ZAKOL-499915 format. One line per 2 residues: number of its first residue (from 1); their letters; for each residue y, z, x of N, C-alpha, C, CB. Coordinates in pm, whole numbers, padded with zeros to 5 digits. Glycine has a CB too. Layout:
NUM = A = Y Z X Y Z X Y Z X Y Z X ~ ...;
END
This chain:
1 = MT = 21759 26561 08555 21650 26482 08613 21577 26406 08502 21551 26572 08691 ~ 21544 26282 08527 21475 26200 08428 21335 26254 08402 21467 26054 08475;
3 = AP = 21297 26258 08274 21162 26301 08240 21061 26206 08303 21143 26307 08085 ~ 20947 26259 08347 20849 26173 08415 20796 26059 08330 20733 26256 08461;
5 = IR = 20792 26081 08198 20738 25980 08107 20830 25967 07987 20594 26017 08063 ~ 20858 25844 07948 20930 25818 07823 20827 25795 07712 21026 25695 07838;
7 = YE = 20839 25872 07607 20750 25861 07491 20832 25798 07378 20692 26002 07448 ~ 20796 25677 07341 20870 25604 07238 20773 25555 07132 20949 25485 07299;
9 = QD = 20802 25585 07006 20717 25541 06896 20793 25446 06805 20666 25661 06817 ~ 20730 25335 06775 20786 25236 06684 20677 25200 06585 20837 25109 06761;
11 = GH = 20689 25250 06464 20583 25229 06366 20456 25301 06408 20556 25079 06348 ~ 20346 25226 06416 20217 25285 06452 20187 25275 06601 20107 25218 06373;
13 = VV = 20282 25228 06680 20258 25204 06823 20344 25296 06908 20286 25056 06858 ~ 20282 25363 07004 20352 25446 07101 20352 25374 07236 20286 25587 07114;
15 = TL = 20468 25372 07302 20479 25320 07437 20509 25436 07531 20588 25210 07447 ~ 20421 25453 07631 20442 25553 07735 20485 25480 07861 20312 25638 07760;
17 = TL = 20606 25511 07908 20659 25447 08028 20663 25548 08142 20799 25387 08002 ~ 20587 25522 08247 20595 25605 08367 20733 25583 08427 20480 25570 08470;
19 = DQ = 20814 25688 08433 20957 25670 08458 21004 25747 08582 21037 25714 08336 ~ 20937 25723 08693 20978 25779 08820 20984 25668 08926 20882 25893 08865;
21 = PA = 21072 25571 08907 21076 25457 08999 21105 25495 09144 21179 25359 08953 ~ 21170 25610 09167 21199 25651 09305 21071 25677 09384 21286 25776 09305;
23 = TR = 20963 25718 09315 20834 25739 09380 20736 25626 09347 20774 25874 09338 ~ 20792 25518 09290 20709 25407 09240 20607 25458 09139 20637 25335 09357;
25 = NA = 20654 25554 09058 20574 25611 08950 20445 25675 09000 20542 25503 08848 ~ 20457 25750 09110 20342 25823 09163 20287 25918 09057 20380 25901 09290;
27 = LT = 20156 25932 09053 20091 26007 08946 20048 26147 08987 19972 25932 08897 ~ 20056 26180 09114 19997 26305 09160 20092 26425 09153 19951 26289 09300;
29 = DA = 20220 26402 09123 20313 26514 09111 20281 26595 08986 20459 26463 09107 ~ 20295 26727 08996 20255 26816 08887 20329 26786 08758 20279 26960 08926;
31 = DM = 20459 26754 08768 20534 26728 08644 20488 26600 08578 20683 26721 08673 ~ 20448 26500 08656 20396 26376 08599 20262 26401 08531 20381 26268 08708;
33 = VD = 20174 26476 08596 20045 26508 08537 20063 26581 08404 19960 26592 08633 ~ 20147 26683 08405 20169 26762 08283 20226 26675 08171 20264 26880 08311;
35 = AF = 20324 26592 08206 20386 26506 08105 20286 26405 08049 20507 26433 08164 ~ 20202 26350 08135 20103 26251 08092 19999 26315 07999 20034 26187 08215;
37 = VD = 19948 26430 08040 19848 26499 07958 19908 26537 07823 19796 26625 08030 ~ 20031 26587 07823 20096 26624 07698 20118 26502 07607 20230 26692 07726;
39 = AC = 20155 26389 07667 20178 26268 07589 20047 26219 07526 20238 26157 07677 ~ 19938 26225 07601 19808 26185 07546 19768 26276 07430 19700 26188 07656;
41 = AR = 19790 26407 07448 19755 26501 07341 19840 26477 07217 19773 26646 07390 ~ 19969 26451 07237 20059 26428 07125 20020 26301 07049 20204 26417 07175;
43 = AG = 19996 26193 07121 19962 26067 07055 19825 26074 06989 19965 25952 07156 ~ 19730 26139 07057 19595 26147 07002 19587 26231 06876 19503 26204 07104;
45 = AD = 19674 26333 06867 19671 26421 06750 19748 26364 06632 19728 26555 06787 ~ 19829 26261 06654 19911 26203 06548 19831 26092 06480 20045 26147 06606;
47 = RN = 19787 26116 06358 19704 26017 06289 19783 25893 06250 19642 26079 06164 ~ 19914 25897 06265 19996 25779 06239 19997 25683 06357 20138 25822 06205;
49 = VR = 19953 25729 06475 19950 25645 06594 19820 25566 06597 19966 25731 06723 ~ 19832 25435 06608 19714 25349 06604 19691 25270 06733 19726 25253 06489;
51 = AI = 19787 25270 06823 19770 25203 06952 19874 25259 07049 19784 25048 06939 ~ 19839 25260 07177 19927 25312 07281 19940 25208 07391 19874 25446 07339;
53 = II = 20063 25182 07433 20091 25095 07547 20137 25183 07662 20200 24986 07510 ~ 20081 25159 07780 20122 25234 07900 20177 25134 08001 20002 25316 07961;
55 = TG = 20297 25158 08050 20360 25069 08147 20442 25151 08245 20449 24964 08077 ~ 20504 25083 08342 20581 25151 08443 20726 25105 08446 20519 25131 08578;
57 = AG = 20817 25196 08480 20957 25161 08498 20978 25108 08639 21049 25282 08471 ~ 21072 25014 08653 21100 24959 08785 21003 24850 08823 21097 25067 08888;
59 = AS = 20985 24831 08953 20906 24718 09003 20756 24747 09007 20952 24681 09141 ~ 20716 24873 08993 20575 24910 09006 20520 24965 08875 20556 25013 09117;
61 = FS = 20392 24943 08855 20320 25015 08749 20300 25158 08796 20183 24946 08715 ~ 20229 25175 08908 20217 25306 08972 20161 25290 09112 20129 25401 08889;
63 = SG = 20221 25363 09205 20174 25363 09344 20057 25457 09365 20287 25401 09437 ~ 20020 25532 09262 19909 25625 09275 19953 25759 09331 19802 25567 09363;
65 = GN = 19909 25791 09452 19943 25918 09514 20080 25915 09579 19839 25954 09617 ~ 20143 26031 09584 20275 26044 09647 20255 26055 09798 20352 26169 09592;
67 = LK = 20283 25946 09870 20258 25943 10014 20344 26041 10091 20281 25803 10068 ~ 20465 26066 10045 20550 26165 10111 20485 26303 10104 20691 26169 10048;
69 = HM = 20430 26337 09990 20361 26465 09977 20235 26470 10062 20327 26491 09831 ~ 20166 26357 10075 20049 26352 10165 20092 26382 10308 19979 26214 10157;
71 = RD = 20199 26317 10351 20248 26336 10488 20286 26481 10513 20368 26246 10515 ~ 20354 26542 10415 20407 26677 10433 20310 26785 10386 20538 26690 10360;
73 = RE = 20192 26744 10339 20092 26838 10289 20150 26928 10181 20036 26922 10404 ~ 20212 26864 10082 20276 26935 09972 20203 26906 09841 20424 26895 09961;
75 = GI = 20234 26987 09740 20180 26962 09607 20029 26965 09606 20228 26831 09554 ~ 19969 26864 09546 19824 26855 09532 19753 26847 09667 19788 26735 09449;
77 = FA = 19826 26808 09771 19766 26784 09903 19781 26904 09997 19828 26662 09966 ~ 19830 27015 09948 19853 27133 10032 19726 27216 10044 19967 27219 09975;
79 = GD = 19710 27280 10161 19601 27376 10178 19477 27318 10242 19565 27434 10047 ~ 19371 27401 10243 19245 27360 10304 19163 27277 10205 19164 27483 10350;
81 = AA = 19042 27241 10244 18959 27151 10162 18933 27208 10024 18827 27123 10232 ~ 18904 27338 10018 18876 27400 09887 19000 27402 09799 18823 27542 09906;
83 = QV = 19114 27426 09859 19239 27428 09782 19274 27289 09729 19353 27483 09868 ~ 19255 27187 09812 19281 27050 09766 19184 27012 09654 19268 26950 09884;
85 = RD = 19057 27050 09669 18959 27024 09563 19006 27083 09431 18822 27082 09600 ~ 19046 27209 09434 19089 27275 09312 19217 27211 09256 19112 27425 09338;
87 = AY = 19305 27168 09346 19429 27103 09302 19400 26969 09235 19524 27083 09421 ~ 19302 26895 09285 19264 26770 09220 19210 26798 09080 19158 26695 09304;
89 = RA = 19126 26899 09070 19070 26933 08938 19179 26972 08839 18969 27048 08952 ~ 19277 27047 08887 19385 27094 08800 19497 26993 08785 19441 27224 08852;
91 = GI = 19492 26883 08864 19600 26786 08866 19558 26650 08817 19656 26774 09003 ~ 19544 26556 08910 19521 26416 08873 19394 26397 08790 19513 26331 08998;
93 = QR = 19293 26482 08809 19172 26467 08727 19197 26505 08582 19059 26553 08784 ~ 19290 26596 08555 19328 26625 08417 19390 26502 08352 19427 26742 08412;
95 = LA = 19472 26431 08427 19533 26308 08376 19425 26206 08342 19632 26249 08480 ~ 19331 26185 08436 19225 26086 08414 19141 26122 08292 19136 26075 08537;
97 = KA = 19107 26249 08278 19026 26292 08164 19100 26274 08033 18984 26437 08182 ~ 19229 26308 08032 19307 26297 07909 19316 26152 07862 19447 26354 07929;
99 = LH = 19336 26061 07957 19348 25920 07922 19214 25864 07878 19402 25841 08039 ~ 19109 25900 07948 18977 25846 07914 18927 25898 07780 18877 25878 08022;
101 = AI = 18965 26021 07745 18912 26084 07625 18990 26050 07499 18909 26231 07642 ~ 19110 25997 07511 19193 25976 07393 19127 25880 07297 19331 25924 07433;
103 = EV = 19132 25911 07167 19065 25830 07066 19139 25701 07035 19048 25909 06940 ~ 19270 25701 07053 19352 25586 07017 19333 25475 07121 19502 25626 07006;
105 = PT = 19319 25349 07080 19311 25240 07177 19433 25234 07268 19294 25107 07105 ~ 19410 25211 07396 19516 25208 07496 19524 25072 07562 19493 25317 07601;
107 = IA = 19646 25027 07587 19673 24899 07651 19759 24924 07773 19742 24798 07553 ~ 19711 24888 07890 19792 24896 08011 19871 24767 08025 19704 24921 08138;
109 = AV = 20003 24779 08024 20092 24664 08048 20136 24675 08194 20218 24661 07948 ~ 20063 24609 08282 20079 24629 08426 20190 24538 08476 19945 24602 08502;
111 = NG = 20304 24598 08507 20425 24523 08538 20444 24495 08686 20544 24595 08486 ~ 20365 24558 08773 20381 24538 08917 20263 24595 08990 20510 24603 08968;
113 = AA = 20287 24659 09104 20178 24715 09184 20108 24828 09110 20231 24764 09318 ~ 19975 24821 09107 19891 24928 09055 19795 24964 09168 19813 24886 08923;
115 = YG = 19833 25064 09246 19759 25099 09367 19691 25235 09350 19853 25102 09488 ~ 19573 25249 09409 19504 25377 09410 19487 25433 09271 19578 25475 09496;
117 = AG = 19539 25554 09250 19529 25617 09118 19601 25536 09011 19585 25758 09123 ~ 19699 25454 09051 19764 25365 08955 19669 25258 08906 19886 25301 09017;
119 = CD = 19588 25205 08997 19485 25108 08958 19383 25175 08867 19415 25049 09082 ~ 19341 25297 08904 19242 25368 08824 19294 25402 08685 19199 25495 08894;
121 = TA = 19423 25431 08675 19482 25460 08544 19479 25335 08456 19626 25511 08559 ~ 19508 25220 08515 19496 25095 08439 19352 25072 08397 19548 24976 08523;
123 = LA = 19257 25101 08486 19115 25082 08454 19070 25173 08340 19030 25107 08578 ~ 19131 25292 08330 19092 25385 08225 19141 25343 08087 19144 25522 08257;
125 = CD = 19235 25250 08083 19281 25197 07955 19178 25101 07898 19418 25127 07971 ~ 19182 25080 07768 19083 24995 07702 19108 24847 07727 19082 25022 07554;
127 = IR = 19234 24808 07733 19274 24668 07751 19383 24665 07857 19323 24604 07616 ~ 19379 24563 07941 19483 24547 08044 19544 24408 08033 19424 24570 08187;
129 = IA = 19678 24406 08027 19755 24282 08031 19845 24291 08153 19838 24260 07898 ~ 19850 24185 08233 19923 24190 08359 20038 24090 08360 19829 24163 08477;
131 = AE = 20150 24132 08417 20255 24037 08453 20208 23955 08572 20390 24110 08485 ~ 20267 23837 08588 20230 23753 08701 20254 23822 08834 20306 23622 08697;
133 = SA = 20344 23919 08836 20377 23993 08958 20283 24110 08985 20517 24043 08951 ~ 20191 24138 08896 20104 24253 08910 20009 24236 09029 20024 24275 08782;
135 = VF = 19980 24347 09096 19886 24351 09207 19801 24476 09190 19960 24350 09347 ~ 19671 24463 09210 19579 24574 09194 19511 24605 09326 19476 24544 09084;
137 = AE = 19502 24733 09361 19433 24770 09485 19366 24905 09469 19532 24772 09602 ~ 19238 24909 09500 19163 25034 09510 19167 25073 09658 19012 25020 09456;
139 = NF = 19285 25112 09704 19316 25114 09847 19306 25251 09912 19452 25061 09868 ~ 19222 25337 09858 19211 25472 09912 19167 25473 10059 19113 25553 09829;
141 = VK = 19073 25384 10095 19023 25385 10233 19132 25348 10334 18905 25288 10247 ~ 19236 25280 10287 19346 25243 10376 19421 25366 10428 19444 25150 10304;
143 = VG = 19413 25477 10353 19478 25600 10397 19375 25710 10422 19582 25646 10293 ~ 19251 25669 10447 19148 25766 10483 19103 25856 10371 19195 25848 10592;
145 = LI = 19109 25806 10246 19070 25886 10130 18966 25813 10047 19193 25918 10044 ~ 18922 25879 09941 18836 25818 09839 18909 25826 09706 18695 25890 09831;
147 = SG = 18856 25760 09607 18913 25775 09473 18874 25912 09419 18864 25662 09377 ~ 18974 25997 09401 18948 26131 09349 18970 26145 09201 19032 26229 09419;
149 = DG = 18996 26033 09134 19031 26040 08991 18941 25952 08906 19176 26001 08971 ~ 18824 25919 08956 18726 25849 08872 18717 25700 08892 18757 25873 08733;
151 = GT = 18786 25644 08990 18783 25500 09009 18646 25445 09040 18875 25462 09118 ~ 18565 25520 09111 18431 25471 09145 18340 25468 09023 18370 25557 09254;
153 = WL = 18375 25538 08918 18302 25530 08792 18355 25416 08706 18310 25663 08715 ~ 18487 25400 08705 18551 25302 08618 18538 25159 08670 18697 25336 08603;
155 = LP = 18565 25140 08799 18577 25005 08854 18451 24921 08838 18613 25012 08999 ~ 18330 24971 08870 18211 24887 08852 18187 24848 08707 18089 24960 08904;
157 = RV = 18230 24932 08615 18211 24901 08473 18305 24791 08426 18232 25025 08390 ~ 18412 24770 08500 18509 24667 08462 18483 24535 08532 18651 24714 08493;
159 = VG = 18459 24538 08663 18447 24413 08740 18307 24389 08795 18544 24414 08855 ~ 18213 24480 08772 18081 24466 08828 18072 24533 08965 18044 24318 08839;
161 = LS = 17949 24565 09006 17930 24645 09127 17974 24573 09254 17786 24686 09139 ~ 17939 24445 09268 17971 24375 09392 18121 24366 09414 17911 24235 09391;
163 = RA = 18195 24328 09312 18340 24317 09328 18405 24455 09340 18401 24239 09209 ~ 18347 24555 09271 18398 24690 09287 18381 24737 09431 18327 24787 09192;
165 = CE = 18267 24708 09489 18244 24743 09629 18342 24671 09720 18100 24711 09670 ~ 18366 24544 09694 18462 24468 09775 18600 24532 09770 18470 24322 09727;
167 = MA = 18646 24566 09651 18779 24626 09638 18784 24764 09703 18818 24636 09491 ~ 18680 24845 09682 18682 24982 09730 18657 24992 09880 18578 25064 09657;
169 = FT = 18570 24905 09935 18538 24912 10078 18648 24852 10166 18407 24841 10105 ~ 18713 24746 10115 18818 24682 10195 18955 24743 10169 18823 24533 10167;
171 = GD = 18975 24791 10046 19107 24839 10007 19209 24729 09989 19156 24936 10108 ~ 19165 24604 09998 19258 24492 09991 19305 24469 09848 19194 24366 10047;
173 = PI = 19431 24432 09829 19483 24406 09695 19435 24272 09641 19635 24410 09695 ~ 19432 24261 09510 19408 24134 09444 19526 24105 09352 19273 24135 09364;
175 = DA = 19561 23978 09341 19674 23941 09256 19631 23928 09112 19737 23809 09305 ~ 19727 23901 09026 19701 23897 08883 19603 23786 08847 19831 23878 08807;
177 = AT = 19615 23671 08912 19524 23559 08882 19380 23596 08915 19566 23433 08960 ~ 19360 23662 09027 19225 23706 09065 19175 23812 08969 19222 23759 09209;
179 = AL = 19264 23904 08931 19226 24007 08835 19179 23946 08703 19343 24102 08811 ~ 19244 23840 08661 19203 23771 08539 19067 23705 08558 19307 23666 08498;
181 = QW = 19047 23641 08670 18920 23574 08699 18805 23674 08703 18928 23498 08832 ~ 18831 23793 08755 18727 23895 08769 18707 23978 08643 18761 23986 08883;
183 = GL = 18788 23957 08542 18776 24032 08418 18841 24169 08422 18633 24048 08385 ~ 18923 24194 08524 18994 24322 08531 19105 24328 08428 19052 24344 08672;
185 = VS = 19164 24213 08394 19266 24206 08290 19224 24101 08187 19406 24172 08350 ~ 19279 24115 08068 19249 24019 07960 19342 23899 07961 19258 24089 07826;
187 = KV = 19464 23920 08014 19565 23816 08005 19668 23837 08115 19632 23816 07866 ~ 19723 23726 08167 19835 23730 08260 19951 23654 08197 19796 23668 08399;
189 = VA = 20068 23717 08198 20185 23658 08132 20306 23669 08223 20212 23726 07996 ~ 20409 23594 08191 20536 23606 08264 20592 23746 08246 20638 23500 08215;
191 = AD = 20663 23794 08348 20712 23932 08347 20795 23962 08223 20794 23959 08471 ~ 20877 23867 08180 20964 23893 08065 20889 23887 07932 21077 23792 08063;
193 = RL = 20761 23852 07938 20678 23849 07817 20580 23965 07810 20602 23719 07811 ~ 20575 24047 07916 20469 24147 07927 20468 24243 07809 20484 24225 08055;
195 = LI = 20579 24309 07782 20580 24406 07673 20571 24340 07537 20704 24491 07682 ~ 20620 24218 07528 20607 24143 07402 20460 24117 07372 20685 24009 07408;
197 = EA = 20387 24072 07475 20245 24043 07457 20165 24172 07433 20189 23969 07579 ~ 20202 24279 07505 20133 24406 07485 20156 24457 07343 20180 24510 07588;
199 = RA = 20279 24443 07295 20308 24488 07158 20234 24403 07056 20460 24483 07131 ~ 20225 24274 07080 20151 24187 06988 20004 24228 06982 20163 24039 07032;
201 = MA = 19947 24263 07097 19809 24311 07098 19798 24443 07023 19759 24328 07243 ~ 19892 24534 07047 19891 24663 06978 19901 24645 06826 20007 24751 07028;
203 = DR = 19984 24551 06784 19999 24526 06640 19871 24468 06580 20116 24431 06615 ~ 19802 24385 06656 19674 24330 06607 19571 24441 06588 19620 24224 06705;
205 = IA = 19580 24545 06670 19490 24659 06655 19536 24748 06540 19484 24741 06786 ~ 19668 24775 06536 19723 24870 06440 19710 24825 06296 19866 24895 06471;
207 = VN = 19692 24696 06272 19682 24645 06136 19549 24684 06071 19698 24494 06135 ~ 19453 24729 06151 19320 24760 06100 19308 24907 06058 19214 24727 06205;
209 = AP = 19199 24939 05991 19176 25076 05943 19170 25170 06063 19046 25085 05858 ~ 19264 25264 06075 19274 25344 06197 19153 25431 06227 19394 25431 06188;
211 = AS = 19091 25489 06125 18975 25574 06150 18859 25493 06207 18932 25645 06022 ~ 18836 25374 06152 18725 25293 06202 18754 25238 06342 18697 25178 06105;
213 = VR = 18882 25214 06372 18916 25170 06508 18886 25282 06607 19066 25129 06517 ~ 18925 25404 06574 18896 25517 06663 18746 25536 06680 18960 25646 06608;
215 = MT = 18671 25524 06573 18526 25538 06581 18465 25426 06663 18465 25541 06441 ~ 18517 25305 06647 18467 25192 06725 18489 25215 06873 18536 25063 06681;
217 = KR = 18607 25268 06909 18631 25300 07050 18530 25402 07100 18775 25354 07069 ~ 18503 25502 07020 18405 25603 07061 18269 25540 07085 18394 25714 06955;
219 = LL = 18226 25452 06995 18096 25388 07012 18092 25300 07136 18061 25305 06888 ~ 18199 25228 07163 18203 25145 07284 18189 25231 07409 18333 25064 07290;
221 = RE = 18258 25346 07411 18248 25436 07526 18108 25497 07536 18354 25548 07515 ~ 18055 25545 07426 17922 25606 07428 17815 25504 07467 17889 25666 07291;
223 = GQ = 17837 25379 07426 17739 25275 07454 17720 25245 07602 17778 25151 07384 ~ 17815 25288 07685 17801 25268 07828 17701 25365 07891 17935 25282 07895;
225 = QL = 17662 25468 07816 17578 25572 07875 17450 25600 07797 17657 25698 07886 ~ 17449 25572 07667 17335 25608 07583 17232 25496 07575 17383 25643 07444;
227 = RF = 17109 25536 07541 17008 25436 07505 17046 25371 07373 16867 25501 07495 ~ 16991 25254 07346 17024 25179 07224 16992 25262 07100 16947 25046 07220;
229 = DE = 16874 25326 07097 16838 25404 06979 16929 25524 06960 16694 25449 06988 ~ 16976 25584 07071 17068 25695 07062 17202 25651 07005 17087 25760 07198;
231 = LL = 17247 25535 07049 17374 25484 06997 17364 25451 06848 17417 25359 07077 ~ 17250 25393 06807 17231 25361 06666 17237 25487 06579 17097 25289 06645;
233 = EI = 17186 25596 06630 17188 25721 06553 17332 25768 06530 17107 25831 06627 ~ 17414 25762 06636 17555 25800 06621 17626 25702 06528 17625 25804 06759;
235 = AA = 17594 25572 06544 17658 25471 06460 17627 25493 06313 17614 25331 06503 ~ 17503 25532 06283 17467 25557 06143 17548 25672 06085 17316 25587 06132;
237 = TL = 17566 25776 06164 17644 25891 06118 17789 25854 06094 17635 26006 06219 ~ 17849 25784 06190 17989 25745 06175 18006 25643 06062 18041 25687 06307;
239 = QG = 17908 25554 06047 17918 25456 05938 17915 25525 05802 17805 25355 05948 ~ 17833 25631 05793 17832 25707 05668 17968 25764 05635 17730 25820 05676;
241 = EC = 18040 25811 05740 18174 25863 05720 18270 25751 05678 18225 25930 05848 ~ 18258 25635 05742 18347 25523 05709 18334 25482 05563 18315 25403 05799;
243 = HQ = 18211 25481 05513 18189 25437 05375 18254 25531 05273 18041 25427 05347 ~ 18290 25652 05314 18352 25747 05222 18505 25741 05226 18306 25887 05255;
245 = TR = 18561 25659 05312 18707 25659 05327 18776 25573 05221 18745 25609 05466 ~ 18900 25609 05194 18982 25528 05104 19011 25391 05166 19114 25601 05071;
247 = DH = 19027 25389 05297 19058 25262 05363 18945 25161 05345 19084 25284 05511 ~ 18821 25207 05350 18709 25114 05327 18714 25060 05185 18573 25185 05352;
249 = RE = 18735 25147 05088 18742 25102 04948 18861 25008 04928 18753 25223 04853 ~ 18973 25038 04994 19090 24952 04985 19062 24815 05044 19208 25016 05057;
251 = AV = 18992 24809 05157 18963 24680 05221 18873 24594 05133 18897 24702 05357 ~ 18773 24656 05072 18683 24580 04984 18759 24529 04863 18563 24668 04939;
253 = QA = 18841 24615 04803 18918 24572 04686 19017 24461 04722 18992 24691 04626 ~ 19081 24475 04840 19176 24373 04884 19108 24238 04902 19242 24415 05014;
255 = FF = 18982 24240 04948 18908 24114 04963 18894 24044 04829 18769 24140 05025 ~ 18857 24119 04726 18839 24059 04594 18973 24023 04529 18761 24153 04503;
257 = DK = 19078 24098 04566 19211 24067 04512 19280 23954 04589 19298 24191 04516 ~ 19217 23911 04698 19274 23805 04783 19414 23843 04834 19281 23672 04705;
259 = RP = 19421 23963 04892 19548 24012 04950 19517 24092 05076 19627 24101 04847 ~ 19617 24112 05162 19594 24195 05280 19573 24340 05240 19712 24184 05378;
261 = PR = 19483 24412 05306 19465 24553 05273 19581 24638 05322 19334 24605 05332 ~ 19602 24749 05255 19708 24844 05293 19640 24973 05338 19808 24872 05173;
263 = FT = 19625 24987 05469 19553 25102 05522 19645 25222 05541 19488 25066 05654 ~ 19592 25339 05507 19671 25462 05518 19610 25561 05616 19685 25526 05382;
265 = GE = 19490 25532 05665 19424 25627 05754 19345 25733 05681 19525 25693 05842 ~ 19325 25714 05553 19251 25814 05472 19116 25758 05429 19332 25855 05348;
END
C-alpha cells in the first residue's frame, strides 16, 4: 500500500505530497494523520530544513474529510457525540496543530480542489500558491458539519471576516482567480508551473539565515494575538539571540566583502 505522504528532501527544501489520490487525499484517515504529524515533526527537528512545500498527488490537493467513512460511520466519525469529539482531538486536530506549530516556513502548492479540511490545511500554511485549476471551499455546511480543524480561526485571518463568513455560511467554492483577488493565495500559475514556482519561493526563503527565518515566523504568528508592547518584548529577546549567531556575523562580513553570505544555521 502506498504511504499516505511522500517525504522528499532536496537540499534545504522538503516536499510533502499527500499521496492518497483514491480518496482525493482525504485527511481524516488515521494513517494520514499519523504520517502528516510525523512528517511535520521530522522536518521541524531537522535544522537543515529551511522550507517545506505541501502539495497533493492526482487531481486534488485534498478533499478534506473521507465521505465514505462519514456515510459508514467509520474511523473518526464512529460512535456517539463524545466519541467523535475525542476522535477529532486525537485525529485531524493533531494534524492542524502540528502544521500550525511548525517553525519552518510552509508553502501550500494547491494543485486542485482544496475542500473542507483540505482548504483549512492550505490556510494553515504560511504561503499559498495555486494552480489555475485550484478550487477552494469551506464547505462543511454542505454536509451538515462545521470546521472541526480550526478553519474558523484561520479563514478570517487570511481573507477577512466578511469573506470568511461568505465562504463558511454558503459553503460555495471559489476559483483560483477569486482566491488571488481575496488574498487567499499569493500567486496563480499554470498547472505545469506550480511546483516550479513553489520551489522558487522555497529557495528564496532558504537562502536566508535559517534561525532568523524561524524566529521571524514565530513573531508573525505571535503578532496576531499579542499587544504591540508584548510583541516588542519577545522581539527584543529573540533579537539578542540573533546578534550572537555566526550567521549574523557572516552576513555583516559578507556585506563588507561584497559577496553573498554563506549561512550555516549557527
